[in-house]
C-alpha positions in Angstrom: -18.7 -11.8 -12.3 -19.1 -15.4 -14.5 -15.3 -15.9 -15.3 -12.2 -15.2 -13.7 -10.7 -12.0 -14.5 -6.9 -10.8 -13.3 -6.4 -8.8 -10.8 -3.8 -5.6 -10.6 -0.6 -6.1 -8.8 1.2 -3.1 -8.1 4.6 -3.2 -6.8 6.5 0.5 -6.3 9.5 2.1 -5.1 9.0 5.8 -3.9 11.5 8.5 -2.7 10.5 11.1 -0.4 11.8 13.8 1.9 9.4 13.6 4.6 11.2 11.6 7.0 8.7 12.1 10.0 6.0 10.3 7.6 8.5 7.4 7.2 9.8 7.1 10.5 6.7 5.7 12.3 3.7 3.8 11.3 0.6 5.5 13.0 -0.3 8.3 10.6 0.2 5.4 7.6 -2.0 2.7 9.8 -4.7 5.6 10.2 -4.4 6.1 6.0 -4.7 2.4 5.6 -7.6 2.0 7.6 -9.5 4.9 5.5 -8.6 3.6 2.2 -9.9 0.0 3.2 -13.0 1.3 4.4 -13.4 3.8 1.4 -13.2 1.1 -1.3 -15.1 -1.5 0.8 -12.4 -3.8 1.3 -12.3 -6.5 4.2 -9.4 -6.4 6.4 -8.5 -9.9 7.7 -5.5 -9.2 9.8 -2.7 -6.4 10.2 0.6 -6.1 11.9 2.9 -3.3 11.9 6.1 -2.6 13.6 8.6 0.4 14.0 12.2 0.0 14.0 14.7 2.2 15.5 16.2 4.8 15.2 13.1 5.1 12.5 11.5 3.2 9.3 8.3 1.1 9.9 6.8 -2.4 8.0 3.2 -2.7 7.4 1.3 -5.3 5.9 -2.4 -5.7 5.9 -4.1 -8.9 4.9 -7.2 -8.5 3.1 -9.8 -11.0 1.8 -9.2 -9.3 -1.7 -5.3 -9.9 -0.7 -3.1 -7.2 0.6 -1.5 -4.0 1.2 2.3 -3.7 2.3 4.9 -0.6 3.2 8.7 -0.9 4.1 10.1 2.4 4.9 13.7 3.2 5.3 13.7 7.1 6.2 17.7 7.1 6.3 17.6 6.6 2.4 14.0 8.6 2.0 12.9 5.1 0.5 9.1 3.7 0.2 8.5 0.3 -0.9 4.9 -0.4 -1.7 3.1 -3.5 -2.4 -0.7 -3.7 -3.3 -2.6 -6.4 -4.8 -6.4 -6.8 -5.0 -8.2 -9.7 -6.5 -10.9 -9.2 -9.2 -13.0 -12.5 -7.6 -16.1 -10.5 -7.1 -15.6 -7.2 -8.6 -12.9 -5.6 -10.6 -10.6 -3.7 -8.2 -7.9 -2.4 -10.5 -9.3 1.3 -10.3 -8.8 0.9 -6.6 -5.3 -0.4 -6.6 -4.4 2.6 -8.7 -6.4 4.9 -6.1 -4.8 3.6 -3.1 -1.4 3.9 -4.5 -1.9 7.5 -5.4 -3.2 8.4 -1.9 -0.1 6.4 -0.4 2.4 8.3 -2.8 0.7 11.6 -2.0 0.5 10.7 1.9 4.6 10.3 1.7 4.9 13.4 -0.9 6.9 11.0 -2.8 8.0 10.6 -6.3 7.7 7.4 -8.0 11.1 5.7 -8.7 10.1 2.5 -10.1 6.6 1.1 -10.6 5.7 -2.6 -12.0 1.8 -3.2 -12.6 1.3 -7.2 -13.2 -2.2 -8.2 -14.3 -2.4 -11.7 -12.4 
């Protein structure tokens, strides 16, 4: 890529009744690892934390930028934040595909979605 091409930053709030998947990070971590491998992204580090009595935070630092999820099972809410730069290749399609897989994993409806080209 010879010039800078803005990457896609997708921020969304989801609503889900699938309380079990919102309560603990183990299943989501497995999904995130699969998505990172499927889209040939480079993981630099990650942190996951389960809250009591339920809910979790997961943040994955990527060489391309980041992926984060925060859940509130008591409200059925999931906040998703995905940004992939387009430094060496255009990743906009990957952002949208990753978001759709996350939405499907939580069997969620989109409450709010913002897409920012930056």
